[in-house]
C-alpha positions in Angstrom: -8.8 -23.8 -5.0 -5.5 -24.2 -4.9 -3.9 -24.1 -1.6 -0.2 -23.8 -1.0 1.8 -22.2 2.0 2.2 -18.6 0.7 -1.9 -18.3 0.1 -2.0 -19.1 3.4 0.9 -16.9 4.6 -1.2 -13.9 3.1 -4.3 -14.7 4.7 -2.5 -14.5 8.4 -3.7 -11.2 9.9 0.0 -10.8 11.3 3.2 -12.5 11.6 2.5 -14.1 15.2 -0.9 -16.1 14.0 1.7 -17.3 11.2 4.0 -18.8 14.0 1.1 -19.8 16.4 -0.7 -21.4 13.4 2.0 -23.2 12.6 2.9 -24.5 16.0 -1.0 -25.6 16.0 -0.2 -28.2 13.1 3.2 -29.0 14.8 1.5 -30.1 18.1 -1.0 -31.9 16.1 -4.0 -30.4 17.4 -5.7 -31.3 14.9 -7.5 -34.0 15.6 -10.5 -34.1 12.6 -10.1 -33.0 9.2 -13.2 -32.7 6.6 -13.9 -31.2 3.4 -17.3 -30.9 1.7 -18.1 -33.0 -1.7 -17.8 -29.9 -3.6 -14.2 -29.2 -2.1 -15.5 -25.7 -1.4 -15.6 -25.7 2.8 -12.8 -27.2 4.9 -13.6 -28.2 8.8 -12.4 -29.9 11.3 -11.6 -30.5 15.0 -8.9 -28.7 17.4 -7.6 -29.1 20.9 -7.6 -26.0 22.5 -7.6 -24.6 26.2 -11.4 -25.6 26.5 -12.8 -29.2 27.4 -14.4 -29.0 23.8 -12.7 -28.5 20.8 -12.9 -25.6 18.5 -14.8 -25.9 15.0 -12.4 -24.3 12.7 -13.6 -23.5 9.0 -12.6 -22.2 5.7 -15.4 -21.4 3.4 -14.8 -20.9 -0.8 -17.9 -21.0 -1.9 -16.9 -17.6 -3.3 -13.3 -18.0 -3.8 -12.7 -14.2 -4.2 -14.2 -14.0 -1.0 -13.3 -17.0 0.9 -14.7 -16.8 4.8 -13.2 -18.0 7.9 -15.0 -19.3 11.1 -14.1 -20.5 14.3 -16.1 -21.4 17.8 -12.5 -20.0 19.6 -13.1 -17.1 21.7 -10.6 -15.2 19.5 -10.9 -11.8 18.2 -8.4 -12.4 15.4 -9.7 -13.3 11.7 -8.9 -15.8 10.8 -7.5 -16.7 14.0 -4.5 -19.3 14.3 -7.0 -22.5 14.1 -8.5 -21.8 11.0 -4.8 -21.1 9.5 -3.4 -24.3 11.0 -6.3 -25.9 8.9 -5.4 -24.2 5.8 -1.6 -25.3 6.2 -2.6 -29.1 6.9 -4.0 -28.9 3.5 -1.4 -27.2 2.3 1.1 -29.7 3.7 -1.0 -32.2 2.3 -2.8 -33.7 5.3 -5.8 -36.1 4.2 -9.2 -34.9 4.6 -12.2 -37.0 4.8 -15.3 -36.3 3.0 -18.0 -35.2 5.2 -21.6 -33.3 5.0 -21.5 -29.4 4.8 -22.4 -28.7 8.8 -25.9 -27.5 9.5 -25.2 -23.9 11.1 -22.4 -23.3 8.1 -25.1 -23.9 5.7 -27.1 -21.1 7.3 -24.5 -18.8 7.6 -24.2 -19.1 3.6 -27.7 -18.3 3.2 -27.4 -14.9 5.9 -24.5 -14.2 3.7 -26.2 -14.8 0.1 -29.3 -12.6 1.6 -26.5 -9.5 2.7 -25.2 -9.8 -0.8 -28.5 -9.4 -2.6 -29.4 -6.6 0.0 -26.3 -4.6 -0.8 -26.6 -5.1 -4.3 -30.1 -3.8 -4.1 -29.1 -0.7 -1.9 -26.0 0.2 -4.3 -28.3 0.7 -7.0 -30.3 3.2 -5.4 -29.2 6.9 -6.2 -27.3 8.1 -3.5 -28.7 11.8 -1.7 -26.4 14.3 -0.5 -26.9 16.2 2.6 -26.1 19.6 1.3 -26.2 21.3 4.5 -24.2 19.2 6.5 -21.4 19.4 3.7 -21.4 23.2 3.2 -20.7 23.1 7.4 -17.8 20.4 6.7 -16.3 22.7 3.7 -16.7 26.1 5.6 -14.6 23.8 8.6 -11.9 22.8 6.1 -11.8 25.9 4.2 -11.1 27.5 7.9 -8.2 24.7 8.6 -6.8 26.2 5.3 -6.4 29.8 6.4 -4.6 28.2 9.9 -2.0 26.3 8.1 -1.6 29.4 5.4 -1.0 31.5 8.3 1.4 28.8 9.9 3.2 28.7 6.3 3.3 32.4 5.9 5.0 32.7 9.6 7.7 30.1 8.8 8.6 31.8 5.6 8.9 35.6 7.3 10.9 33.9 10.5 13.0 31.5 8.1 13.6 28.0 8.0 16.8 28.6 10.0 14.9 29.3 13.4 13.2 26.3 12.9 14.2 23.5 15.7 12.9 20.4 18.0 10.9 22.6 20.1 9.9 25.0 17.7 8.7 22.2 15.1 6.7 20.4 17.8 4.9 24.1 18.9 4.2 24.2 15.3 2.2 20.6 15.4 1.0 21.4 18.6 -0.7 24.4 16.8 -1.8 22.5 13.8 -3.7 19.7 15.6 -7.0 21.8 14.8 -6.1 20.4 11.1 -7.3 17.3 12.2 -10.8 18.5 14.0 -10.9 20.5 10.5 -11.2 17.4 8.4 -8.0 18.0 6.7 -5.9 14.9 7.9 -4.0 15.1 4.6 -2.6 18.6 5.3 -1.8 17.7 9.1 0.2 14.9 7.8 1.8 17.2 5.0 2.8 19.9 7.9 4.0 16.6 10.0 6.1 15.5 7.8 8.2 19.3 7.5 8.3 19.6 10.9 9.2 16.1 11.3 12.6 16.7 9.9 13.9 18.7 12.5 14.3 16.5 15.6 15.4 12.8 15.9 12.4 10.7 16.5 9.4 11.0 18.6 10.9 8.8 21.4 14.4 10.6 21.2 15.6 11.8 24.5 18.2 13.5 22.3 16.0 15.8 20.0 18.0 18.4 18.5 19.8 18.1 15.4 23.2 18.7 14.8 24.4 21.4 12.7 25.5 18.9 10.2 22.3 17.3 10.2 20.2 20.5 10.0 22.1 21.4 6.5 21.1 18.1 5.1 17.4 18.2 5.8 17.6 22.2 4.9 16.6 20.8 0.8 13.8 18.9 1.9 12.3 21.0 4.3 12.2 24.0 1.4 10.3 20.9 -1.1 8.1 20.2 2.1 7.6 24.3 2.2 6.8 24.5 -1.5 3.8 21.5 -0.9 2.4 23.2 1.7 2.0 26.7 0.1 0.5 24.5 -3.1 -1.7 22.6 -0.9 -3.5 26.0 0.7 -3.4 27.5 -2.9 -5.1 24.3 -4.9 -6.9 23.7 -1.6 -8.9 27.0 -1.0 -9.9 26.9 -5.2 -11.2 23.3 -4.9 -12.8 23.7 -1.7 -14.3 26.9 -2.9 -15.5 25.2 -6.1 -17.3 22.3 -4.1 -18.6 24.9 -1.6 -20.3 26.7 -4.3 -21.8 23.8 -5.7 -22.4 21.7 -3.1 -23.6 18.4 -5.8 -20.7 18.3 -7.4 -18.6 15.0 -7.2 -15.1 14.5 -6.1 -12.0 15.9 -8.4 -10.8 12.8 -10.1 -8.2 14.5 -12.5 -5.5 15.4 -9.5 -5.2 13.7 -5.7 -6.3 17.1 -4.3 -9.6 15.4 -2.7 -6.9 12.6 -0.7 -4.6 15.4 0.1 -7.1 17.3 1.4 -8.3 14.3 3.7 -11.2 12.9 1.1 -11.3 8.8 2.2 -12.3 7.9 -1.1 -15.0 4.8 -0.9 -15.1 2.0 -3.4 -18.6 3.3 -4.2 -17.2 6.6 -5.4 -14.1 4.9 -7.2 -16.8 2.9 -9.2 -19.3 5.9 -9.8 -16.5 8.0 -10.8 -15.6 5.2 -13.1 -12.8 4.6 -11.9 -12.6 0.7 -12.0 -11.3 -2.2 -14.4 -12.9 -5.3 -14.5 -11.0 -8.8 -14.7 -7.6 -7.0 -13.7 -4.5 -9.2 -13.0 -1.6 -7.9 -10.7 1.5 -9.4 -10.0 3.6 -7.9 -6.8 7.4 -6.8 -7.5 7.8 -5.3 -4.3 6.5 -4.8 -1.0 8.0 -2.5 2.1 6.5 -2.2 6.0 7.4 1.1 7.8 6.7 2.9 11.1 6.0 6.7 10.0 6.2 8.3 13.4 5.4 11.4 12.1 2.4 10.5 10.7 1.8 8.1 14.0 1.3 5.3 11.7 2.5 2.0 10.7 2.2 2.1 6.6 2.8 -1.2 4.5 3.1 -0.4 0.4 3.1 -3.0 -2.3 3.9 -2.2 -5.5 2.0 -4.3 -8.3 2.5 -4.7 -12.1 -1.0 -4.5 -13.8 -0.9 -7.4 -16.5 -3.5 -5.9 -18.5 -2.5 -2.3 -19.0 1.2 -2.4 -17.7 1.0 0.3 -15.1 2.8 0.0 -11.7 0.4 0.6 -8.9 0.2 0.6 -5.4 -1.8 -0.4 -2.4 -1.3 1.2 0.9 -2.3 -0.1 4.1 -2.1 2.8 7.4 -2.5 1.4 10.6 -2.7 4.4 13.3 -0.7 3.1 16.4 -4.0 3.2 18.3 -5.3 0.9 16.4 -3.0 -0.8 14.7 -3.7 -4.4 16.5 -7.3 -4.3 15.2 -6.3 -3.6 11.5 -4.8 -6.9 9.1 -1.4 -6.2 8.6 -0.6 -6.2 5.0 2.5 -8.9 3.7 4.4 -9.8 0.6 2.2 -11.3 -2.2 3.9 -14.0 -4.1 0.4 -15.0 -6.2 -1.3 -13.7 -9.2 -4.0 -11.7 -7.4 -7.2 -11.9 -9.9 -9.4 -9.1 -9.3 -13.0 -9.2 -10.6 -13.2 -5.7 -10.3 -10.0 -3.2 -9.3 -10.8 0.2 -8.0 -8.0 3.0 -9.4 -7.7 6.1 -7.4 -6.7 9.3 -8.9 -3.5 9.9 -8.9 -0.3 10.1 -11.5 2.0 7.8 -12.7 1.9 5.3 -9.7 -1.8 5.3 -8.5 -3.2 3.5 -5.4 -5.5 0.6 -6.3 -7.9 -1.6 -4.3 -10.1 -4.1 -4.3 -13.2 -6.0 -2.4 -12.8 -9.5 -3.8 -9.7 -11.4 -5.4 -8.8 -14.9 -5.9 -4.9 -15.9 -6.0 -3.3 -18.0 -8.4 0.5 -19.4 -9.1 3.0 -17.0 -10.9 3.8 -18.8 -14.1 6.3 -18.4 -16.6 3.6 -16.5 -18.8 3.3 -14.4 -16.3 6.9 -13.0 -16.2 6.8 -12.9 -19.9 3.5 -10.9 -20.0 5.4 -8.5 -17.5 8.6 -8.2 -19.3 6.4 -7.1 -22.7 5.6 -4.6 -20.6 8.8 -2.5 -19.2 9.5 0.5 -21.0 12.9 0.1 -23.0 13.6 3.8 -23.8 15.3 4.9 -20.7 15.3 8.7 -22.5 11.4 8.7 -22.2 11.2 7.0 -18.9 13.5 9.8 -17.2 11.2 12.6 -18.9 8.2 11.1 -17.3 10.2 10.7 -14.1 11.3 14.6 -14.0 7.7 16.0 -15.1 6.2 14.2 -12.4 8.8 15.3 -10.0 8.0 18.7 -11.3 4.7 19.0 -9.9 4.1 20.5 -6.1 2.0 17.6 -5.2 3.8 14.8 -7.0 5.1 11.6 -5.7 8.9 12.0 -5.0 9.4 8.1 -5.3 8.0 6.9 -8.2 8.2 3.6 -9.6 8.7 2.1 -13.2 9.5 -1.4 -15.1 12.5 -0.9 -17.4 14.5 -3.2 -19.9 17.9 -2.9 -19.9 20.8 -4.2 -22.1 23.5 -4.2 -19.6 24.1 -3.9 -15.9 27.2 -3.1 -14.3 29.8 -0.9 -13.5 31.0 2.5 -14.9 33.7 3.8 -12.3 32.4 3.9 -9.4 28.8 3.8 -10.1 26.3 1.1 -11.1 24.8 2.3 -14.0 21.9 0.4 -16.4 22.3 1.2 -20.3 19.2 0.7 -22.7 20.3 -0.3 -26.6 20.6 3.5 -27.3 23.1 3.8 -25.0 21.3 5.9 -22.5 22.7 5.3 -19.1 20.8 5.3 -15.6 22.8 5.8 -12.6 21.6 3.4 -9.7 21.9 4.2 -6.0 20.1 3.5 -2.5 17.9 6.0 -1.3 16.8 4.4 2.4 13.4 5.3 1.8 11.1 4.6 4.3 13.7 2.5 6.1 14.0 0.3 3.7 17.4 -1.3 3.7 20.1 -1.1 0.7 19.8 -3.3 -2.8 23.0 -2.4 -4.4 25.3 -4.7 -2.6 23.1 -7.8 -3.4 23.3 -7.2 -6.9 26.8 -8.5 -6.9 25.5 -11.9 -5.6 23.4 -12.5 -8.7 23.6 -14.7 -11.1 25.4 -13.7 -14.1 22.3 -13.6 -16.2 20.4 -10.6 -14.8 23.8 -8.6 -16.3 22.6 -8.5 -19.6 18.8 -7.9 -21.6 16.4 -8.1 -18.1 13.6 -6.0 -16.6 13.6 -4.0 -13.7 11.7 -2.3 -11.5 13.2 1.2 -10.1 12.0 3.5 -7.7 13.5 6.9 -8.9 14.5 9.8 -6.3 16.0 13.2 -7.0 19.8 13.0 -5.4 20.0 16.4 -3.1 23.9 16.0 -3.0 24.6 15.4 -7.2 21.6 17.3 -8.2 20.5 14.3 -10.5 18.1 12.1 -11.0 18.8 8.6 -9.4 17.0 5.0 -9.1 17.0 2.0 -6.7 16.7 -1.6 -8.6 13.9 -3.4 -6.3 13.2 -6.4 -8.2 14.7 -7.9 -11.4 11.9 -9.9 -13.9 13.6 -13.0 -15.6 12.0 -14.8 -18.5 11.1 -17.8 -15.5 10.8 -15.9 -11.5 11.1 -12.4 -10.4 14.0 -11.6 -8.3 12.8 -9.2 -5.1 15.9 -7.4 -4.0 13.6 -5.9 -0.9 10.7 -7.6 0.8 
C-alpha cells in the first residue's frame, strides 16, 4: 500500500481533521511508531489529553477498505491521531517492526466473520412487503396530486404573481411532499421557489425588478420540469401499484426524482455494476445548496475503461452535516473492484463500496486523452439532446479534444480539426469561481492539440450553447482550473 500525503488528505473526514492531524505530527506527539511484518498494519502511541497514551492504528489487511482505530474518545473516523500516523508514514518516518497486537487480531477476525455473514445474507432472495409498498405508493400518488395542484394554481395565476412571500408560502404547503416520500419532487419545487428570494438568511428578501426578469426563463424551465414530473411520476407509480413486485425503473432516473434512494444491492441486482473499474477525477466542487438545505460535494470522474464522464455526489443535510464525512478533491486513480452506476443520462452518478488508490501516471493521462471526443458537432448534438429532456441535467459534462484554443473577437473559443467552433463562457454554477481568466496564465502548450473537460450550459441571454472549461488533460498531467 503506497501512502502519500494526498492519500491521507483523502481519508480525512473534513479539513479541520487534516489541520489537527498535521499539528499532532509537528508537535511530535507520536511517541511510538510500529508496523507489522507484512506491512498491512501501522500502529503506535500518541500523547493526548489523558494520562495514558492513545493507541491509533491503520489496518490495510484489505487495501480497498482500510480500517482506522484509536483509543481516544473522538467520534470522527479516522480521528486526528490515526491520520497523524499516516502523515508520519507519508513523510518518511521510521516505523519499527512489531507483532500485531492481540486486540487487533481479534477485531480482524470479527470483521471477517461479518463479511462472510453479509455474503450469505446477500445471496438470499429479497422479499418485498407488498402491503407496505402499496401503502407507500398510495401516499406518493396523493403527494403527486398535491404537487400538481400547486403547479396548476401557479400556471393559472402566472409567474408574475410569485414573489418572496408567496414563494415561501408555497414551500410551506409543499412540506407534505416530504411526508409523502417525495423528497426529489420537494427539492424540484424548492429549486423553483428559491429563484424568487435572495437566500435563506437574507434580511432583504425581495428581488429587484431587474433580478426578477433574469430568473423568469429559469423559472419557466423549472415549471416545465414539475409538470413533467407530475405526469411521468403518476404513470410510473400507478404501474408499480398494479404490480408491486416490479423492480424500480432503470432506463430513466424517474425513480430518483420521486425520492427512491438506490441501495448498492439494488443496483447490482439490476445489472448496473462494472467490475475492475478505474476512475480519474478531473474536477471537484463543493457548495451550499440553501434551497435544499444541504451541503453538496460533486466529483467529476473519467471512467478509464469505458470513457464515460461520471459523477459522485455527497449530500450532507444541515442537521446531520457534522456526522457525515465530507468529500474532497482526489488526485489518485481509484481502482474499484465493483462500480455501481445509477440510472441516468450523459453523466450518471456512481458509487462504490471499496477502492484502492494509486498514483496517476503518464499512461493514465494517455488513456484519458484517447477517450476524448474530437468531433465538436457530435458532442454539441448529444448535449442538446440531453438539454431537451424535461428531467435531464441542465449542466452536462463532456471530455473533448481541440485543435486550437484562442480568441475570436471578444469570445474565447476552441476549434476542432474540422473547423467547428465552440464559445467558452463562465456560468458560476453552484457558486463555482470563474475559470476563463485563468486560461491566459497557462503555458502555451495548452493552446494546441489538448483535451479539455467542459461543462455545458444554455446561455439565456444569447440563446446559445456555451461551455465552461474545468480542466485540461495534457500528455503528462491534469491541469485543474477549479477544485
